[in-house]
Structure formats: structure tokens, C-alpha cells
C-alpha positions as CSV (number, residue, x, y, z in Angstrom):
1,M,-1.8,14.9,219.3
2,S,-3.3,13.3,222.5
3,D,-4.7,14.6,225.8
4,A,-3.0,14.8,229.2
5,F,-3.6,16.6,232.5
6,C,-1.8,19.9,232.7
7,S,-0.9,21.1,236.3
8,D,-0.9,24.7,235.2
9,C,-4.2,24.7,233.2
10,K,-5.7,22.4,235.9
11,R,-7.5,20.3,233.3
12,Q,-7.1,17.9,230.4
13,T,-5.4,19.6,227.4
14,E,-4.0,18.6,224.1
15,V,-0.3,17.9,224.2
16,V,2.4,18.0,221.5
17,F,5.4,15.6,221.5
18,D,8.7,17.2,220.5
19,H,10.6,14.4,218.9
20,S,13.9,16.2,218.7
21,A,14.0,17.0,222.4
22,G,11.9,14.2,223.7
23,D,9.5,16.6,225.5
24,T,5.8,16.4,225.9
25,V,4.4,20.0,225.9
26,C,1.0,21.4,226.7
27,S,-0.4,23.1,223.6
28,E,-2.2,25.8,225.5
29,C,0.3,27.1,228.1
30,G,3.6,25.6,226.8
31,L,4.4,23.8,230.1
32,V,6.8,20.8,229.6
33,L,4.9,17.9,231.2
34,E,7.5,15.3,230.5
35,S,11.1,15.5,229.3
36,H,13.7,13.2,227.8
37,S,11.1,10.6,226.8
38,I,12.4,7.5,225.0
39,D,11.0,7.1,221.5
40,E,10.3,3.3,221.2
41,T,9.4,3.5,217.5
42,S,11.7,2.3,214.8
43,E,14.8,4.4,214.0
44,W,13.8,4.9,210.4
45,R,12.1,3.0,207.6
46,T,14.5,0.7,205.8
47,F,14.2,-1.1,202.5
48,A,17.4,-3.1,202.6
49,N,16.5,-5.2,199.6
50,E,16.1,-2.1,197.5
51,S,19.2,-0.3,198.6
52,G,21.9,-2.7,197.6
53,D,22.1,-4.3,201.1
54,N,23.1,-0.9,202.5
55,D,20.9,-1.3,205.6
56,P,21.1,1.8,207.8
57,V,19.8,0.1,211.0
58,R,22.4,0.3,213.7
59,V,20.9,-2.5,215.9
60,G,20.6,-6.2,215.5
61,G,17.9,-8.7,216.3
62,P,16.9,-9.8,219.8
63,S,19.0,-12.3,221.7
64,N,18.0,-15.9,221.8
65,P,18.8,-17.7,225.1
66,L,18.4,-21.1,223.4
67,L,21.5,-20.5,221.2
68,T,25.1,-20.8,222.4
69,D,26.1,-17.2,221.6
70,G,22.6,-15.8,222.2
71,G,22.1,-15.4,218.5
72,L,24.4,-12.4,218.5
73,S,27.3,-13.8,216.5
74,T,29.1,-11.6,213.9
75,V,29.0,-12.3,210.2
76,I,31.6,-10.7,208.0
77,A,29.9,-9.0,205.0
78,K,31.5,-8.8,201.6
79,P,33.1,-5.3,201.1
80,N,33.1,-3.3,197.8
81,G,36.1,-2.8,195.6
82,A,39.0,-4.8,194.3
83,S,40.9,-4.9,197.6
84,G,37.6,-5.8,199.2
85,E,37.4,-9.0,197.2
86,F,40.7,-10.2,198.4
87,L,39.8,-9.3,202.0
88,S,36.4,-11.0,201.8
89,S,38.0,-14.2,200.3
90,S,40.5,-14.4,203.1
91,L,38.1,-13.6,206.0
92,G,35.3,-15.6,204.3
93,R,37.4,-18.7,204.3
94,W,38.2,-18.3,208.0
95,Q,34.6,-17.6,208.8
96,N,33.5,-20.8,207.0
97,R,36.1,-22.8,208.9
98,G,34.7,-21.8,212.2
99,A,31.4,-23.7,211.8
100,N,28.5,-22.3,213.8
101,P,27.5,-25.1,216.3
102,D,23.9,-23.7,216.3
103,R,23.4,-23.8,212.5
104,G,21.0,-26.7,212.8
105,L,19.1,-25.1,215.6
106,I,18.8,-21.8,213.7
107,L,17.4,-23.7,210.6
108,A,14.9,-25.6,212.9
109,F,13.7,-22.4,214.6
110,K,13.1,-20.8,211.2
111,T,11.1,-23.8,210.1
112,I,9.0,-23.7,213.3
113,A,8.5,-19.9,212.8
114,T,7.3,-20.5,209.2
115,M,4.8,-23.2,210.3
116,S,3.6,-21.0,213.2
117,D,3.0,-18.1,210.8
118,R,1.0,-20.2,208.4
119,L,-1.2,-21.4,211.2
120,G,-1.5,-17.9,212.7
121,L,-0.1,-19.0,216.1
122,V,1.1,-16.5,218.8
123,A,4.7,-16.0,219.7
124,T,4.4,-17.9,223.0
125,I,3.6,-21.1,221.2
126,K,6.4,-20.7,218.8
127,D,8.9,-20.1,221.7
128,R,7.6,-23.1,223.5
129,A,8.1,-25.3,220.4
130,N,11.6,-23.9,220.1
131,E,12.3,-24.8,223.7
132,I,10.9,-28.3,223.3
133,Y,13.0,-29.0,220.2
134,K,16.2,-27.6,221.9
135,R,15.6,-30.0,224.9
136,V,15.2,-33.0,222.6
137,E,18.2,-32.0,220.5
138,D,20.4,-31.7,223.6
139,Q,19.8,-35.4,224.3
140,K,21.6,-36.2,221.0
141,S,19.1,-39.1,220.3
142,S,17.1,-37.7,217.4
143,R,19.6,-38.3,214.6
144,G,18.2,-40.3,211.7
145,R,14.6,-39.3,212.5
146,N,12.3,-37.4,210.2
147,Q,13.2,-33.8,210.9
148,D,10.0,-32.3,209.5
149,A,7.9,-34.7,211.6
150,L,9.9,-33.9,214.7
151,L,9.5,-30.1,214.3
152,A,5.8,-30.5,213.5
153,A,5.4,-32.6,216.7
154,C,7.1,-30.0,218.8
155,L,4.6,-27.4,217.5
156,Y,1.7,-29.8,218.2
157,I,2.9,-30.4,221.8
158,A,3.5,-26.6,222.3
159,C,-0.1,-25.8,221.2
160,R,-1.4,-28.4,223.7
161,Q,0.7,-27.1,226.5
162,E,-0.3,-23.5,225.8
163,D,-4.1,-24.5,225.8
164,K,-4.4,-23.5,222.1
165,P,-4.6,-27.0,220.6
166,R,-4.5,-27.7,216.9
167,T,-5.5,-31.0,215.3
168,V,-2.8,-33.2,213.9
169,K,-4.4,-32.6,210.4
170,E,-3.9,-28.9,210.8
171,I,-0.3,-29.3,211.8
172,C,0.2,-31.8,209.0
173,S,-1.0,-29.2,206.4
174,V,2.1,-27.0,207.2
175,A,4.6,-29.8,208.0
176,N,6.6,-29.9,204.7
177,G,5.3,-33.3,203.6
178,A,5.3,-35.1,207.0
179,T,2.3,-37.5,207.3
180,K,-0.1,-37.7,210.3
181,K,1.4,-41.1,211.2
182,E,5.0,-39.7,211.2
183,I,4.0,-36.7,213.3
184,G,2.2,-39.1,215.7
185,R,5.3,-41.2,216.1
186,A,7.5,-38.2,216.5
187,K,5.1,-36.9,219.2
188,E,5.3,-40.1,221.2
189,Y,9.1,-40.1,220.9
190,I,9.4,-36.5,222.1
191,V,7.0,-37.2,225.1
192,K,9.1,-40.2,226.0
193,Q,12.4,-38.3,225.8
194,L,11.1,-35.4,227.8
195,G,9.7,-37.8,230.4
196,L,13.1,-39.5,230.7
197,E,14.7,-36.1,231.1
198,K,12.4,-35.0,233.9
199,G,11.8,-38.4,235.5
200,Q,8.1,-37.9,235.3
201,S,5.3,-37.8,232.6
202,V,5.0,-34.7,230.5
203,E,2.0,-32.6,231.0
204,M,0.2,-32.2,227.6
205,G,-2.9,-30.2,228.7
206,T,-6.5,-31.4,228.3
207,I,-8.3,-31.0,225.0
208,H,-11.9,-29.9,225.1
209,A,-14.3,-29.8,222.1
210,G,-14.8,-26.1,222.8
211,D,-11.1,-25.4,222.0
212,F,-11.8,-26.0,218.3
213,M,-15.3,-24.7,218.0
214,R,-14.8,-21.0,217.1
215,R,-12.1,-21.9,214.5
216,F,-14.3,-24.6,212.9
217,C,-17.3,-22.3,212.8
218,S,-15.2,-19.5,211.3
219,N,-14.1,-21.9,208.5
220,L,-17.7,-22.6,207.7
221,G,-18.7,-18.9,207.8
222,M,-21.4,-19.4,210.4
223,T,-23.3,-16.5,212.0
224,N,-22.4,-15.2,215.5
225,Q,-25.7,-16.5,216.8
226,A,-25.0,-20.0,215.5
227,V,-21.4,-19.9,216.9
228,K,-22.7,-18.9,220.3
229,A,-25.2,-21.7,220.3
230,A,-22.6,-24.2,219.2
231,Q,-20.2,-23.1,222.1
232,E,-23.0,-23.5,224.6
233,A,-24.0,-26.9,223.2
234,V,-20.4,-28.2,223.4
235,Q,-20.1,-27.1,227.1
236,K,-23.4,-28.9,227.9
237,S,-22.2,-32.1,226.1
238,E,-19.4,-32.5,228.6
239,E,-21.9,-33.3,231.2
240,F,-22.8,-36.6,229.4
241,D,-20.6,-39.7,228.9
242,I,-20.1,-39.4,225.2
243,R,-17.1,-41.6,224.3
244,R,-15.9,-39.7,221.3
245,S,-12.9,-37.5,220.7
246,P,-13.4,-33.8,221.4
247,I,-12.9,-33.0,217.7
248,S,-15.6,-35.5,216.6
249,I,-18.0,-34.0,219.2
250,A,-17.3,-30.5,218.0
251,A,-18.0,-31.6,214.4
252,A,-21.2,-33.3,215.3
253,V,-22.4,-30.3,217.4
254,I,-21.8,-28.0,214.4
255,Y,-23.7,-30.4,212.2
256,I,-26.7,-30.3,214.6
257,I,-26.6,-26.5,214.9
258,T,-26.5,-25.9,211.2
259,Q,-29.4,-28.3,210.6
260,L,-31.5,-26.2,213.0
261,S,-30.7,-23.0,211.2
262,D,-31.8,-21.6,207.9
263,D,-28.2,-21.9,206.5
264,K,-27.8,-25.7,206.5
265,K,-24.3,-27.0,205.8
266,P,-23.8,-30.2,203.9
267,L,-22.0,-33.0,205.9
268,K,-19.2,-32.8,203.3
269,D,-18.5,-29.1,204.0
270,I,-18.3,-29.8,207.8
271,S,-16.0,-32.7,207.2
272,V,-13.6,-30.5,205.2
273,A,-13.7,-27.6,207.7
274,T,-13.1,-29.8,210.7
275,G,-10.9,-32.5,209.2
276,V,-13.2,-35.2,210.6
277,A,-14.4,-38.0,208.3
278,E,-18.1,-37.9,207.3
279,G,-18.7,-41.4,208.8
280,T,-17.2,-40.3,212.1
281,I,-19.4,-37.2,212.2
282,R,-22.5,-39.5,211.6
283,N,-21.5,-41.9,214.4
284,S,-20.9,-39.0,216.8
285,Y,-24.3,-37.5,215.8
286,K,-25.9,-40.9,216.8
287,D,-24.3,-40.7,220.2
288,L,-25.4,-37.0,220.7
289,Y,-28.9,-37.4,219.4
290,P,-30.5,-38.8,222.6
291,H,-29.2,-35.8,224.6
292,V,-30.1,-33.1,222.0
293,S,-32.9,-31.6,224.0
294,K,-30.6,-31.0,226.9
295,I,-27.6,-29.9,224.9
296,I,-29.1,-27.4,222.4
297,P,-29.9,-24.0,224.1
298,N,-33.6,-23.2,224.5
299,W,-33.2,-19.7,223.0
300,Y,-31.8,-21.2,219.7
301,A,-34.3,-23.9,218.9
302,K,-37.7,-24.9,220.1
303,E,-38.8,-28.5,220.9
304,E,-40.6,-28.8,217.6
305,D,-37.4,-28.0,215.7
306,L,-35.6,-30.6,217.7
307,R,-38.2,-33.2,217.0
308,N,-37.9,-32.4,213.3
309,L,-34.2,-33.3,213.3
310,C,-33.4,-36.4,211.2
311,S,-33.0,-39.4,213.4
312,P,-29.7,-41.3,213.0
């Protein structure tokens, strides 16, 4: 039960929802506050795999505007019984003859959905990746290319455009065997094709070191206070001309923050969590070291602590 304002009782009262009639009723005076409400919950629980494919749901999945038929095509299921076998064999042959022109797209969208789920990406990024792949596929110029790398590159670009960037190494970890080099080539190819389609360069979105900070800190199990300090330090670092990639700067800042805390993290652990080589983190640390007093928040570390940091 929940609370709602009753016009008869002149106050907030508990209400009861009558599912059979769709009415919302005041529990104290019996006044119907709302009638014929639409129940948006599922029709009933289904366990299709446990009921011999006898799925009682009367509705299909959502339409997909990227597919020719909107994803609402009909598939003839195999009936039961002896006569059903003959019927299914006849209709099944006709169904197979009418090849689905979107079969390749459907498989590609499923692969993108699987990669998105493994990375914990939101639906908007997955939909953007589907859209990018559809636009590239419509140009009929991607035949013979590594399909896994192409799909991974679509997901990488979608993350960038939705301001939720992932590193190439993270994308590579779910890319079904595609290497970082192959994904990089596929990304350049897609950007080129989309640029030719629009007649202008493709907007990829700007990467900032702070975009990766919370995820990297979570991978290392850092405290909330350390995470907050790292995020502030990364924002301050953008004020200086540090010619390193955002990912390298993020890794170096995390290294500095952990060295100033009681829970010091080895350089190897930071390298694994961020995907940045240990040598690259050391070099980035050298570039950040002269600005440490201005980057690290005063509330997190005192000047004495900063002076005790190992010089590069």
C-alpha cells in the first residue's frame, strides 16, 4: 500500500490498488481516487525454457527502427503431432527460402549487446553503437574486414560520443579475439566512412582523465576519501601543460594519491587496474611531480607529506 491525498478525508491516507478493476481506493472512506489504471507490470511470470517452449506471453519484443521490418517479422514454429511434422517441413522450407535480409544486422546487434552487457554499459551507448554499425553497413564497403574489430570499434566510438569513454584495452577484453591494433584500424576506417557520408569530420567527444578516475579507483578498492582527492587532483592537472594521454595522467594521479595514503598500492596493481604500462606511469609521474603541491588537495595531504614523496 502507498499514500495519496483523499478529497473526502481531506488528508493523506493509505490507498489500496484493485488490480482486477484498475481502481485506486482510499482504505479509510472507500472513495475511488483513480479508475481504469493501466497496469504496466508484466502480464505474468514465464519460464519458457521449463515449459516446453509453451510461452504464454501474448506480446513480442519492441520494434527496432534499424531493421527493414522493424524487427517484427513472423517465424513459423514447429507444431506438435504427426500432421504437424508434415506442415512444419513444408512451411519451414518456404520460410528458409525467404532469407531475412537483416540476418547479418541481427547477429551484429546481438554481439554489440553482449559486449555492452559485459562492460556494464547503458542502453543509450548500445543503441548508438547499433546505429553507427548500420550506417557503415549501408555503405556496403565493409566486406572482407574483421567483423569483431568493426563491432568493437563501433562500441568504442559510441562510448566516446556519449561521454562515457572506455579505453581500447577495455573494449579489447570483450571483443572476441580482436586485437587493439585491429580495433584501432577499424575505428579509423569507420570515422573515415562516416565522414565521407556526412561530408564533414565525425565528432568523437573529448576525453578527460576524470572520465576514467572513478572506475579505475573502484578497480583498486580505494576509499571514498582517496577517490575524491584523486578526482580533484585530476581536475587541477588540466590547468598545466602536461603532454600525456588522459589515461596516463589518471594512472599517475592514482599512484600519487595512494602513495600519500596508508593503503599504498604497488605500481604493478595500478598498471593492471588502469591498463597503462608501468613505464608509462613512471614517466607521467615525472611530468606531474613538479606540480604536485598545486594538484593535490590541501585537505588530503600536508606539505611535509608531499616533500616525502619519492622524487622521480
